[in-house]
LUMLUM-438223 format. One line per 10 residues: number of its first residue (from 1); for each residue x, y, z of N, C-alpha, C. Coordinates in steps of 0.2 Angstrom, whole numbers, plus 5000, padded with zeros to 4 digits. Example, Ala and Ser with C-alpha at 12.3 -4.5 7.8 and 13.67 -1.06 7.14 Angstrom:
# residues 2
1	5066:4972:5039:5062:4978:5039:5066:4984:5039 ~ 5064:4989:5035:5068:4995:5036:5064:5000:5039
***
This chain:
# residues 424
1	5343:5126:5592:5350:5127:5589:5349:5132:5583 ~ 5344:5131:5579:5343:5135:5573:5342:5142:5575 ~ 5338:5143:5580:5337:5150:5582:5343:5153:5585 ~ 5347:5149:5589:5353:5152:5591:5358:5154:5586 ~ 5358:5149:5580:5363:5150:5575:5361:5157:5571 ~ 5354:5157:5570:5351:5163:5566:5353:5170:5570 ~ 5353:5169:5577:5354:5175:5581:5362:5177:5580 ~ 5366:5172:5580:5373:5173:5579:5375:5176:5572 ~ 5371:5174:5567:5372:5177:5560:5370:5184:5560 ~ 5364:5185:5564:5362:5192:5564:5366:5197:5568
11	5369:5194:5573:5374:5198:5577:5380:5199:5573 ~ 5382:5194:5569:5388:5195:5565:5387:5201:5560 ~ 5381:5201:5557:5380:5206:5552:5380:5213:5555 ~ 5377:5213:5561:5377:5220:5565:5384:5222:5566 ~ 5388:5218:5568:5395:5219:5570:5399:5222:5564 ~ 5398:5218:5558:5401:5220:5552:5399:5227:5550 ~ 5392:5228:5551:5390:5235:5549:5393:5240:5553 ~ 5393:5239:5560:5397:5244:5564:5404:5245:5562 ~ 5407:5240:5560:5414:5240:5558:5415:5245:5552 ~ 5410:5244:5547:5410:5248:5541:5408:5255:5543
21	5404:5256:5548:5402:5263:5550:5409:5266:5553 ~ 5412:5263:5557:5418:5266:5560:5424:5267:5555 ~ 5425:5263:5550:5430:5264:5545:5428:5269:5541 ~ 5422:5270:5539:5419:5275:5534:5420:5282:5538 ~ 5418:5282:5544:5418:5288:5548:5425:5291:5549 ~ 5430:5287:5550:5437:5289:5550:5439:5293:5544 ~ 5438:5289:5538:5439:5292:5532:5436:5298:5530 ~ 5429:5299:5531:5425:5304:5530:5427:5310:5534 ~ 5428:5309:5541:5430:5315:5545:5437:5318:5543 ~ 5442:5313:5541:5448:5316:5539:5448:5319:5532
31	5444:5317:5528:5443:5320:5521:5439:5326:5520 ~ 5437:5329:5526:5433:5335:5525:5437:5341:5524 ~ 5434:5345:5519:5437:5351:5518:5436:5356:5524 ~ 5441:5358:5527:5441:5362:5533:5438:5369:5532 ~ 5439:5372:5526:5436:5378:5525:5429:5378:5523 ~ 5427:5373:5519:5420:5372:5518:5416:5370:5524 ~ 5420:5366:5529:5416:5364:5535:5415:5369:5539 ~ 5420:5374:5540:5419:5380:5544:5413:5384:5541 ~ 5413:5385:5535:5407:5389:5532:5400:5386:5533 ~ 5400:5379:5533:5394:5376:5534:5392:5376:5541
41	5397:5376:5546:5396:5377:5553:5393:5384:5554 ~ 5396:5389:5551:5394:5396:5552:5387:5397:5550 ~ 5385:5393:5545:5378:5393:5542:5373:5390:5547 ~ 5375:5386:5552:5371:5383:5557:5369:5376:5556 ~ 5373:5373:5551:5372:5365:5550:5374:5361:5556 ~ 5370:5358:5559:5371:5354:5566:5377:5349:5565 ~ 5377:5345:5560:5382:5340:5559:5389:5343:5558 ~ 5389:5349:5554:5395:5353:5553:5398:5355:5560 ~ 5393:5358:5564:5396:5361:5570:5399:5356:5575 ~ 5395:5350:5575:5398:5344:5579:5405:5342:5576
51	5405:5341:5570:5411:5339:5567:5417:5344:5568 ~ 5416:5350:5568:5421:5355:5570:5424:5354:5577 ~ 5419:5353:5581:5421:5352:5588:5425:5345:5589 ~ 5423:5340:5585:5427:5334:5586:5434:5335:5583 ~ 5434:5338:5578:5441:5339:5574:5446:5344:5578 ~ 5443:5347:5583:5448:5351:5587:5453:5347:5591 ~ 5451:5341:5592:5456:5336:5595:5456:5330:5591 ~ 5459:5330:5585:5459:5324:5581:5461:5317:5584 ~ 5466:5318:5589:5469:5312:5592:5463:5308:5596 ~ 5459:5312:5599:5454:5309:5603:5448:5306:5598
61	5447:5310:5593:5442:5307:5588:5444:5301:5585 ~ 5451:5301:5583:5453:5294:5580:5453:5289:5585 ~ 5455:5291:5592:5455:5286:5597:5448:5282:5598 ~ 5443:5286:5598:5436:5283:5599:5434:5279:5593 ~ 5436:5281:5587:5434:5277:5581:5438:5271:5581 ~ 5444:5271:5583:5448:5265:5583:5446:5260:5588 ~ 5445:5263:5594:5442:5259:5599:5436:5255:5597 ~ 5431:5259:5594:5425:5256:5592:5426:5251:5587 ~ 5430:5252:5582:5432:5248:5576:5435:5241:5578 ~ 5440:5242:5583:5444:5236:5585:5439:5232:5589
71	5435:5235:5593:5430:5231:5598:5426:5227:5593 ~ 5422:5230:5588:5417:5226:5584:5421:5221:5580 ~ 5427:5222:5578:5431:5218:5573:5432:5211:5577 ~ 5435:5212:5584:5437:5207:5588:5430:5203:5590 ~ 5425:5206:5591:5419:5203:5593:5416:5199:5587 ~ 5417:5202:5581:5415:5198:5575:5419:5192:5574 ~ 5425:5192:5575:5429:5187:5574:5427:5181:5579 ~ 5426:5183:5585:5423:5178:5590:5417:5175:5588 ~ 5412:5179:5586:5406:5176:5584:5406:5172:5578 ~ 5411:5174:5573:5412:5169:5567:5415:5163:5569
81	5419:5163:5574:5422:5157:5577:5417:5152:5580 ~ 5412:5155:5584:5407:5151:5587:5403:5148:5581 ~ 5401:5152:5576:5397:5149:5571:5400:5144:5567 ~ 5407:5144:5566:5411:5139:5562:5411:5133:5566 ~ 5412:5133:5573:5412:5127:5577:5405:5124:5577 ~ 5400:5128:5577:5393:5125:5577:5392:5121:5570 ~ 5395:5124:5565:5393:5121:5558:5398:5115:5556 ~ 5405:5117:5557:5410:5112:5555:5414:5109:5561 ~ 5413:5112:5567:5418:5109:5572:5424:5113:5572 ~ 5429:5111:5575:5435:5115:5576:5439:5115:5569
91	5437:5111:5564:5440:5111:5558:5438:5118:5554 ~ 5433:5120:5556:5430:5126:5553:5433:5133:5555 ~ 5437:5133:5560:5440:5139:5562:5445:5143:5557 ~ 5449:5139:5554:5453:5142:5549:5449:5145:5543 ~ 5444:5141:5541:5440:5143:5535:5436:5149:5537 ~ 5434:5150:5543:5430:5156:5546:5435:5162:5546 ~ 5441:5161:5548:5446:5166:5548:5447:5169:5541 ~ 5447:5164:5536:5448:5167:5529:5442:5170:5526 ~ 5437:5167:5527:5430:5171:5525:5429:5177:5528 ~ 5430:5178:5535:5429:5184:5538:5434:5189:5536
101	5440:5187:5535:5445:5192:5532:5443:5195:5526 ~ 5440:5191:5521:5438:5194:5515:5432:5198:5516 ~ 5427:5196:5520:5421:5200:5521:5423:5206:5524 ~ 5427:5206:5529:5429:5213:5533:5432:5217:5528 ~ 5437:5215:5524:5441:5219:5519:5436:5222:5514 ~ 5431:5219:5512:5427:5221:5506:5421:5226:5509 ~ 5417:5223:5514:5411:5226:5516:5412:5231:5522 ~ 5418:5230:5526:5419:5234:5532:5425:5239:5531 ~ 5429:5238:5526:5435:5243:5525:5434:5246:5518 ~ 5435:5242:5513:5436:5245:5506:5430:5249:5504
111	5424:5246:5504:5418:5249:5502:5416:5255:5506 ~ 5416:5255:5513:5414:5261:5517:5419:5266:5516 ~ 5426:5265:5515:5431:5270:5515:5431:5273:5508 ~ 5429:5269:5503:5429:5272:5496:5423:5277:5496 ~ 5417:5275:5498:5411:5279:5499:5412:5285:5503 ~ 5416:5285:5508:5417:5290:5512:5422:5295:5509 ~ 5427:5293:5505:5431:5297:5502:5428:5301:5496 ~ 5423:5298:5493:5419:5301:5488:5414:5306:5490 ~ 5410:5304:5496:5405:5309:5499:5407:5310:5506 ~ 5412:5314:5507:5414:5315:5514:5409:5318:5519
121	5406:5324:5516:5402:5328:5520:5396:5324:5522 ~ 5393:5320:5517:5387:5317:5518:5388:5312:5524 ~ 5393:5308:5524:5394:5303:5529:5397:5306:5536 ~ 5401:5311:5535:5404:5314:5541:5398:5318:5545 ~ 5394:5321:5542:5388:5325:5545:5383:5320:5549 ~ 5383:5314:5546:5378:5309:5549:5382:5306:5555 ~ 5389:5304:5554:5392:5301:5559:5394:5305:5565 ~ 5395:5312:5564:5397:5316:5569:5393:5316:5575 ~ 5386:5316:5575:5381:5316:5580:5382:5309:5584 ~ 5384:5304:5581:5385:5297:5584:5391:5297:5588
131	5396:5299:5585:5403:5299:5588:5404:5303:5594 ~ 5400:5309:5594:5401:5314:5599:5399:5310:5606 ~ 5393:5307:5607:5391:5304:5613:5396:5298:5615 ~ 5398:5294:5609:5403:5289:5611:5409:5291:5614 ~ 5411:5297:5612:5417:5300:5614:5416:5302:5622 ~ 5410:5305:5623:5409:5307:5630:5408:5301:5635 ~ 5405:5295:5632:5405:5289:5636:5411:5286:5637 ~ 5416:5285:5632:5422:5282:5633:5428:5287:5634 ~ 5426:5293:5636:5431:5298:5636:5437:5296:5641 ~ 5436:5293:5647:5442:5291:5651:5446:5286:5648
141	5443:5281:5645:5447:5276:5641:5451:5279:5635 ~ 5448:5283:5631:5451:5286:5626:5457:5290:5628 ~ 5456:5294:5633:5462:5299:5636:5467:5294:5638 ~ 5466:5289:5642:5471:5284:5644:5475:5281:5638 ~ 5471:5279:5633:5475:5276:5628:5479:5281:5624 ~ 5477:5287:5623:5481:5292:5620:5487:5294:5624 ~ 5486:5294:5631:5492:5295:5635:5497:5290:5634 ~ 5495:5284:5634:5500:5278:5634:5503:5279:5627 ~ 5500:5280:5621:5502:5281:5615:5507:5287:5614 ~ 5506:5292:5617:5510:5298:5617:5516:5297:5621
151	5516:5293:5627:5522:5292:5631:5526:5287:5627 ~ 5523:5283:5623:5528:5278:5619:5531:5282:5613 ~ 5528:5287:5610:5531:5291:5605:5536:5295:5608 ~ 5535:5298:5614:5540:5302:5617:5546:5298:5619 ~ 5545:5292:5621:5551:5287:5622:5555:5286:5616 ~ 5552:5286:5610:5555:5284:5604:5557:5291:5601 ~ 5556:5297:5604:5558:5303:5602:5554:5305:5595 ~ 5548:5303:5595:5544:5304:5589:5538:5309:5591 ~ 5540:5314:5595:5535:5319:5597:5531:5323:5591 ~ 5525:5324:5592:5521:5327:5587:5522:5334:5587
161	5524:5337:5581:5525:5344:5580:5518:5348:5580 ~ 5519:5355:5580:5513:5359:5579:5509:5357:5572 ~ 5503:5357:5572:5499:5356:5566:5498:5362:5562 ~ 5500:5363:5556:5499:5369:5552:5492:5369:5549 ~ 5488:5374:5551:5481:5374:5548:5480:5379:5542 ~ 5485:5383:5541:5484:5388:5536:5487:5385:5529 ~ 5485:5388:5524:5488:5386:5517:5493:5391:5515 ~ 5499:5389:5512:5504:5393:5509:5501:5396:5503 ~ 5505:5401:5500:5502:5404:5494:5502:5399:5488 ~ 5507:5395:5488:5507:5390:5482:5502:5385:5483
171	5500:5383:5489:5495:5379:5490:5488:5382:5489 ~ 5487:5388:5491:5481:5391:5489:5480:5392:5481 ~ 5486:5394:5478:5486:5394:5471:5484:5388:5468 ~ 5486:5382:5470:5484:5376:5468:5477:5374:5469 ~ 5474:5376:5474:5467:5375:5476:5463:5379:5471 ~ 5465:5385:5469:5461:5389:5464:5461:5386:5457 ~ 5467:5383:5455:5468:5380:5449:5464:5374:5448 ~ 5464:5370:5454:5460:5363:5454:5453:5364:5454 ~ 5450:5370:5457:5443:5371:5458:5440:5374:5452 ~ 5443:5373:5446:5441:5376:5440:5433:5375:5439
181	5430:5369:5441:5423:5368:5440:5419:5373:5444 ~ 5421:5376:5449:5417:5380:5454:5418:5387:5452 ~ 5423:5389:5448:5425:5396:5446:5425:5397:5439 ~ 5422:5402:5437:5423:5404:5429:5430:5405:5428 ~ 5432:5405:5422:5439:5406:5420:5441:5413:5421 ~ 5437:5418:5420:5438:5425:5422:5440:5426:5429 ~ 5436:5423:5433:5437:5424:5441:5443:5420:5443 ~ 5444:5414:5440:5450:5411:5442:5456:5415:5440 ~ 5456:5418:5434:5462:5421:5431:5463:5428:5436 ~ 5458:5431:5438:5458:5437:5442:5461:5435:5449
191	5459:5429:5452:5462:5427:5458:5469:5425:5458 ~ 5471:5422:5452:5478:5420:5451:5482:5427:5450 ~ 5479:5432:5447:5483:5438:5445:5485:5442:5452 ~ 5480:5441:5457:5482:5444:5464:5488:5442:5466 ~ 5490:5435:5466:5496:5432:5468:5502:5435:5464 ~ 5501:5437:5458:5506:5440:5454:5508:5447:5456 ~ 5504:5450:5460:5506:5457:5462:5512:5458:5466 ~ 5513:5452:5470:5519:5453:5474:5526:5451:5470 ~ 5525:5449:5464:5531:5447:5460:5532:5452:5454 ~ 5527:5457:5453:5528:5462:5448:5529:5469:5452
201	5534:5473:5449:5536:5479:5452:5533:5485:5448 ~ 5533:5491:5451:5530:5496:5447:5533:5498:5441 ~ 5539:5497:5440:5543:5498:5434:5540:5494:5428 ~ 5537:5488:5430:5535:5483:5424:5528:5486:5421 ~ 5525:5490:5425:5518:5492:5422:5517:5500:5421 ~ 5523:5503:5423:5522:5511:5422:5522:5513:5415 ~ 5519:5519:5414:5520:5523:5408:5527:5526:5407 ~ 5530:5524:5402:5537:5527:5402:5537:5535:5402 ~ 5543:5538:5404:5543:5545:5404:5542:5548:5397 ~ 5544:5545:5392:5543:5547:5385:5536:5547:5383
211	5532:5544:5386:5525:5543:5384:5520:5547:5389 ~ 5523:5550:5394:5519:5554:5399:5516:5560:5395 ~ 5509:5561:5397:5506:5567:5395:5507:5573:5400 ~ 5511:5577:5399:5513:5582:5404:5511:5589:5402 ~ 5511:5594:5407:5508:5601:5406:5514:5606:5408 ~ 5516:5610:5404:5520:5616:5405:5517:5621:5409 ~ 5518:5622:5416:5515:5627:5420:5516:5634:5418 ~ 5521:5635:5414:5523:5642:5411:5519:5643:5404 ~ 5516:5638:5402:5513:5640:5395:5507:5644:5396 ~ 5504:5647:5390:5498:5651:5390:5492:5647:5393
221	5487:5650:5396:5482:5647:5399:5478:5643:5393 ~ 5477:5647:5388:5473:5643:5382:5476:5637:5380 ~ 5483:5637:5380:5487:5631:5377:5486:5625:5382 ~ 5486:5627:5389:5485:5622:5394:5478:5619:5394 ~ 5473:5624:5393:5466:5621:5392:5465:5617:5386 ~ 5468:5619:5381:5467:5615:5374:5471:5608:5375 ~ 5476:5608:5378:5480:5601:5379:5475:5597:5384 ~ 5472:5600:5389:5468:5596:5393:5462:5593:5390 ~ 5459:5597:5386:5453:5595:5382:5454:5590:5377 ~ 5460:5590:5374:5462:5585:5369:5464:5578:5372
231	5465:5578:5378:5468:5572:5381:5463:5568:5385 ~ 5463:5562:5385:5458:5557:5389:5460:5557:5396 ~ 5465:5560:5398:5467:5559:5405:5464:5565:5410 ~ 5464:5564:5416:5461:5568:5421:5466:5571:5425 ~ 5472:5568:5426:5478:5571:5430:5484:5571:5426 ~ 5488:5577:5427:5494:5578:5423:5500:5580:5427 ~ 5505:5577:5426:5511:5579:5429:5513:5586:5426 ~ 5515:5591:5430:5517:5597:5428:5524:5599:5429 ~ 5527:5602:5424:5534:5604:5424:5535:5611:5423 ~ 5541:5613:5425:5543:5620:5424:5549:5621:5420
241	5549:5624:5414:5555:5625:5410:5557:5619:5406 ~ 5559:5614:5410:5561:5607:5407:5557:5602:5409 ~ 5555:5598:5404:5550:5592:5405:5553:5587:5410 ~ 5559:5587:5411:5562:5583:5416:5562:5586:5423 ~ 5559:5592:5424:5559:5595:5430:5551:5595:5432 ~ 5549:5590:5435:5542:5589:5437:5541:5592:5444 ~ 5536:5597:5444:5535:5600:5450:5529:5598:5454 ~ 5525:5594:5451:5519:5592:5454:5514:5589:5449 ~ 5507:5589:5451:5502:5586:5447:5496:5590:5448 ~ 5493:5591:5442:5487:5595:5442:5481:5591:5440
251	5475:5592:5443:5469:5589:5441:5465:5592:5436 ~ 5462:5589:5431:5458:5592:5426:5452:5595:5429 ~ 5448:5593:5434:5443:5596:5437:5444:5603:5440 ~ 5451:5604:5442:5453:5611:5445:5454:5615:5439 ~ 5456:5613:5433:5456:5617:5427:5450:5619:5425 ~ 5445:5615:5425:5438:5616:5423:5435:5622:5427 ~ 5436:5621:5434:5433:5625:5439:5436:5632:5438 ~ 5443:5633:5436:5446:5639:5435:5444:5642:5428 ~ 5442:5638:5423:5439:5640:5417:5433:5644:5418 ~ 5429:5642:5423:5422:5644:5424:5422:5651:5427
261	5428:5653:5429:5429:5660:5432:5429:5665:5426 ~ 5427:5671:5428:5428:5677:5423:5435:5679:5422 ~ 5437:5680:5416:5444:5682:5414:5449:5677:5414 ~ 5454:5678:5411:5460:5673:5411:5464:5673:5417 ~ 5465:5667:5420:5468:5667:5427:5476:5668:5426 ~ 5478:5671:5431:5485:5673:5431:5490:5666:5432 ~ 5496:5667:5431:5501:5661:5432:5501:5659:5439 ~ 5500:5664:5444:5501:5662:5451:5494:5658:5453 ~ 5489:5660:5450:5483:5656:5451:5483:5649:5448 ~ 5486:5648:5442:5487:5642:5439:5491:5638:5444
271	5497:5641:5446:5502:5637:5450:5499:5635:5456 ~ 5494:5639:5459:5491:5637:5465:5487:5630:5465 ~ 5485:5628:5459:5482:5622:5458:5486:5616:5458 ~ 5493:5617:5457:5497:5611:5457:5498:5608:5464 ~ 5497:5601:5464:5497:5597:5470:5504:5594:5471 ~ 5506:5593:5477:5513:5590:5478:5513:5583:5475 ~ 5519:5582:5471:5519:5575:5468:5521:5570:5473 ~ 5518:5564:5471:5519:5558:5475:5524:5554:5471 ~ 5530:5553:5474:5535:5549:5471:5536:5542:5473 ~ 5537:5537:5468:5537:5530:5470:5543:5527:5467
281	5547:5523:5472:5553:5519:5469:5551:5514:5464 ~ 5555:5514:5458:5553:5509:5453:5553:5502:5455 ~ 5556:5500:5460:5556:5493:5462:5551:5491:5467 ~ 5546:5495:5468:5541:5494:5473:5536:5488:5470 ~ 5535:5483:5474:5530:5478:5472:5523:5481:5471 ~ 5519:5478:5466:5513:5481:5465:5508:5480:5471 ~ 5509:5474:5474:5505:5473:5480:5506:5478:5485 ~ 5512:5481:5487:5513:5486:5492:5510:5493:5489 ~ 5511:5494:5482:5509:5500:5480:5502:5501:5480 ~ 5498:5496:5479:5491:5496:5479:5489:5498:5486
291	5492:5495:5491:5490:5497:5498:5492:5504:5499 ~ 5498:5507:5496:5500:5514:5497:5495:5519:5494 ~ 5492:5517:5488:5487:5521:5485:5481:5522:5489 ~ 5479:5516:5492:5473:5516:5496:5474:5520:5502 ~ 5480:5519:5506:5481:5523:5512:5482:5531:5511 ~ 5485:5532:5505:5486:5540:5504:5480:5543:5500 ~ 5476:5539:5498:5470:5541:5494:5473:5544:5487 ~ 5478:5541:5484:5481:5544:5478:5479:5539:5472 ~ 5479:5542:5466:5477:5538:5460:5483:5538:5455 ~ 5488:5542:5456:5494:5543:5452:5500:5544:5456
301	5505:5541:5454:5512:5542:5457:5517:5543:5451 ~ 5522:5547:5453:5528:5547:5448:5533:5543:5450 ~ 5536:5539:5445:5540:5533:5447:5547:5536:5446 ~ 5552:5535:5451:5559:5537:5451:5563:5531:5451 ~ 5569:5532:5448:5574:5527:5448:5579:5528:5454 ~ 5584:5524:5455:5589:5524:5461:5592:5531:5461 ~ 5592:5535:5456:5596:5541:5456:5591:5547:5457 ~ 5584:5545:5458:5579:5550:5459:5576:5554:5453 ~ 5578:5551:5447:5576:5554:5441:5569:5551:5440 ~ 5564:5555:5437:5558:5553:5435:5558:5548:5429
311	5556:5542:5429:5557:5538:5423:5550:5536:5421 ~ 5544:5538:5424:5538:5536:5421:5533:5538:5427 ~ 5526:5536:5425:5521:5536:5430:5517:5530:5431 ~ 5514:5529:5436:5509:5523:5437:5503:5526:5440 ~ 5497:5523:5438:5491:5525:5441:5488:5519:5444 ~ 5483:5520:5448:5479:5515:5451:5476:5510:5446 ~ 5474:5513:5441:5471:5509:5435:5476:5504:5432 ~ 5482:5506:5432:5487:5502:5429:5488:5495:5434 ~ 5487:5496:5440:5488:5491:5445:5482:5486:5444 ~ 5476:5489:5444:5470:5486:5444:5469:5482:5437
321	5472:5484:5432:5472:5481:5426:5476:5474:5426 ~ 5481:5474:5431:5485:5468:5432:5481:5462:5435 ~ 5475:5464:5438:5471:5459:5441:5465:5458:5436 ~ 5461:5463:5434:5455:5462:5430:5456:5462:5423 ~ 5462:5464:5420:5463:5464:5413:5462:5472:5411 ~ 5462:5473:5404:5462:5479:5402:5455:5483:5404 ~ 5456:5489:5406:5450:5493:5408:5449:5498:5403 ~ 5444:5498:5399:5443:5503:5393:5437:5507:5395 ~ 5439:5514:5393:5433:5519:5394:5431:5521:5387 ~ 5427:5527:5386:5425:5529:5380:5430:5532:5376
331	5436:5534:5379:5441:5537:5375:5447:5532:5373 ~ 5446:5526:5375:5451:5521:5373:5449:5517:5367 ~ 5454:5516:5363:5453:5512:5357:5452:5504:5359 ~ 5448:5501:5354:5447:5494:5356:5453:5490:5359 ~ 5459:5491:5355:5465:5488:5358:5470:5493:5357 ~ 5473:5495:5363:5477:5501:5363:5484:5499:5360 ~ 5487:5503:5355:5493:5501:5352:5493:5496:5347 ~ 5487:5493:5345:5486:5488:5340:5481:5490:5335 ~ 5483:5489:5329:5478:5490:5323:5477:5484:5319 ~ 5471:5481:5319:5469:5476:5315:5470:5477:5307
341	5472:5472:5304:5473:5473:5296:5468:5469:5293 ~ 5467:5470:5286:5462:5466:5282:5464:5459:5282 ~ 5471:5458:5281:5473:5451:5281:5473:5447:5287 ~ 5471:5449:5292:5470:5446:5299:5476:5447:5303 ~ 5481:5450:5301:5487:5452:5305:5486:5458:5309 ~ 5490:5460:5314:5489:5466:5318:5496:5470:5318 ~ 5495:5476:5317:5501:5481:5317:5501:5483:5324 ~ 5507:5482:5327:5508:5484:5335:5513:5489:5335 ~ 5512:5494:5339:5517:5499:5341:5522:5495:5346 ~ 5528:5495:5343:5533:5491:5347:5535:5493:5354
351	5533:5499:5355:5534:5501:5362:5529:5499:5367 ~ 5524:5495:5365:5519:5493:5369:5522:5488:5374 ~ 5519:5488:5381:5522:5484:5386:5520:5477:5384 ~ 5525:5472:5386:5523:5465:5385:5517:5463:5389 ~ 5517:5465:5395:5511:5463:5399:5505:5466:5396 ~ 5505:5472:5393:5498:5474:5390:5497:5470:5384 ~ 5502:5468:5380:5500:5464:5374:5498:5457:5376 ~ 5500:5455:5381:5498:5448:5384:5491:5449:5386 ~ 5489:5454:5389:5482:5455:5392:5477:5456:5386 ~ 5479:5460:5381:5475:5461:5375:5474:5456:5371
361	5479:5452:5369:5478:5446:5365:5478:5439:5368 ~ 5478:5439:5374:5478:5433:5378:5484:5428:5377 ~ 5489:5431:5376:5496:5428:5375:5499:5427:5381 ~ 5505:5423:5381:5509:5422:5386:5517:5423:5385 ~ 5518:5429:5382:5525:5431:5380:5529:5432:5387 ~ 5535:5430:5387:5539:5431:5393:5539:5438:5396 ~ 5538:5439:5402:5538:5445:5405:5544:5447:5410 ~ 5548:5442:5411:5554:5442:5415:5560:5445:5412 ~ 5559:5448:5406:5565:5451:5403:5563:5458:5401 ~ 5564:5460:5394:5562:5467:5392:5555:5468:5393
371	5554:5475:5395:5547:5477:5396:5543:5478:5390 ~ 5546:5480:5384:5542:5481:5378:5543:5476:5373 ~ 5538:5476:5368:5539:5471:5362:5545:5473:5358 ~ 5547:5479:5358:5553:5481:5354:5559:5477:5357 ~ 5560:5478:5364:5565:5475:5368:5565:5467:5367 ~ 5559:5464:5367:5558:5457:5366:5561:5455:5359 ~ 5559:5459:5354:5562:5457:5347:5569:5458:5347 ~ 5572:5463:5349:5579:5464:5349:5583:5459:5353 ~ 5580:5457:5359:5583:5452:5363:5583:5445:5359 ~ 5578:5444:5356:5577:5437:5352:5582:5437:5346
381	5583:5442:5343:5587:5443:5337:5595:5444:5339 ~ 5596:5447:5345:5602:5449:5347:5606:5454:5343 ~ 5601:5458:5340:5604:5463:5335:5598:5468:5334 ~ 5600:5474:5331:5595:5479:5329:5592:5476:5322 ~ 5586:5474:5321:5584:5471:5315:5583:5476:5309 ~ 5583:5473:5303:5581:5477:5297:5574:5477:5296 ~ 5571:5481:5292:5564:5481:5291:5562:5474:5287 ~ 5556:5471:5288:5554:5465:5285:5557:5459:5288 ~ 5561:5459:5293:5564:5454:5297:5558:5449:5300 ~ 5558:5443:5299:5553:5439:5302:5556:5434:5307
391	5552:5433:5312:5554:5429:5318:5548:5426:5322 ~ 5550:5422:5327:5545:5419:5331:5547:5421:5338 ~ 5542:5424:5342:5543:5425:5349:5538:5422:5353 ~ 5540:5417:5358:5535:5414:5362:5530:5410:5357 ~ 5532:5407:5352:5528:5403:5347:5524:5407:5343 ~ 5524:5414:5343:5520:5418:5339:5524:5421:5333 ~ 5521:5421:5327:5525:5424:5321:5525:5431:5321 ~ 5530:5435:5320:5530:5442:5320:5535:5444:5314 ~ 5534:5450:5312:5538:5453:5306:5539:5461:5308 ~ 5545:5462:5308:5547:5469:5309:5546:5474:5303
401	5541:5478:5304:5539:5483:5299:5543:5489:5298 ~ 5545:5492:5304:5548:5498:5304:5553:5499:5310 ~ 5559:5501:5308:5564:5503:5313:5566:5510:5313 ~ 5568:5513:5318:5570:5520:5318:5574:5522:5324 ~ 5579:5526:5323:5584:5527:5329:5586:5521:5333 ~ 5588:5516:5329:5591:5510:5332:5587:5507:5337 ~ 5580:5507:5335:5575:5503:5339:5570:5501:5334 ~ 5566:5496:5336:5560:5494:5333:5554:5498:5335 ~ 5550:5501:5329:5544:5505:5331:5538:5502:5329 ~ 5537:5497:5324:5531:5494:5322:5533:5487:5320
411	5528:5482:5323:5529:5475:5322:5522:5473:5320 ~ 5522:5468:5315:5516:5465:5313:5516:5458:5316 ~ 5511:5456:5319:5510:5450:5322:5504:5446:5319 ~ 5505:5439:5319:5500:5435:5316:5497:5430:5321 ~ 5491:5432:5322:5487:5427:5327:5488:5420:5325 ~ 5487:5418:5318:5488:5412:5316:5495:5410:5314 ~ 5497:5404:5315:5504:5402:5313:5505:5401:5306 ~ 5506:5406:5302:5506:5405:5295:5514:5404:5293 ~ 5515:5399:5288:5522:5398:5286:5524:5403:5282 ~ 5530:5407:5285:5533:5412:5282:5540:5412:5282
421	5543:5406:5284:5550:5406:5284:5553:5409:5291 ~ 5549:5408:5296:5551:5411:5303:5557:5409:5305 ~ 5561:5414:5309:5567:5412:5313:5565:5410:5320 ~ 5566:5404:5321:5564:5401:5328:5570:5403:5333
***
């Protein structure tokens, strides 16, 4: 009798372990990151490849797991009843039910599922090679059970809709933010900036018409060459007679090639270097414009408004800076449009774009309103300010240093929040 009782206890332990295996397997398989799983499978991981195949039909996978789990749980209940009768007689049946419920809850449900949720890959890749042959063995029974369940759901008009396997843009954005431990802050910021390209239009990042470096095609050759040599740019919009009459774009390397020729080139020769302008609607999203630059093999485009007037220009670099941040070359100042002062403040050209200021200083000033810092200050004060007017914009202290022609030209900003009687 002792040997028989010992065998029953051993059998009960095995059944409880199997119950824990099935419970943990279900949680681990369902908790797998499908993108990481596919990556591991493509790398040749055997457990990952089997898991991918099993998850192609999750209803059958869950079916075989539940079939095995319920079978071993019912068997464990029967064995525990036999043990209770052996030890206490029929009076022990209720006690065995209570004890088994607690044991199953802790050792066969809670503990295995918690472990599986914490380490899904470790458990799933071990369980998958076991579940695969079980599914093959019990395939007819699993299919029959699933068919009965699906019939019942259809009768209750609870049919299963198509399963969405792709992530939405907002979901992918959340994944990038939450996976900060796996990405450097710079890479994370670049990835998030890519999503912003569809929300930002060309007008938001263009160089305004008043700040464009243009060349008069009718000017003397030496004046054109001097202007090119004094400029950090390699491409120039070209106008004839009136700066508003843009006729094309000229490349600096063409000017250098022409300069290497003997004698001064004629106006007709210079005009032959002018390339046809590429016009871009001001409301074009940056995401679309980046693709257009790539398709057309262009680096610069002239931005036009709804009336067809040129209002600025945008370059490929302007769009790339929205992703990677400021791109500086040997001709750029450390911070464009910003001059550090001895007292720690910064003198800022008020015509600087808000987006550029945010990138250079790491700020988060609002970009859904005025494009420039001057516009942001005027919007905040709701009037043209006088010199030495102090205010706060986006939590950052500022002081209007100079105004001219009914607009703000120079603003002093304070990286540190110094008490100066700011206007909130």
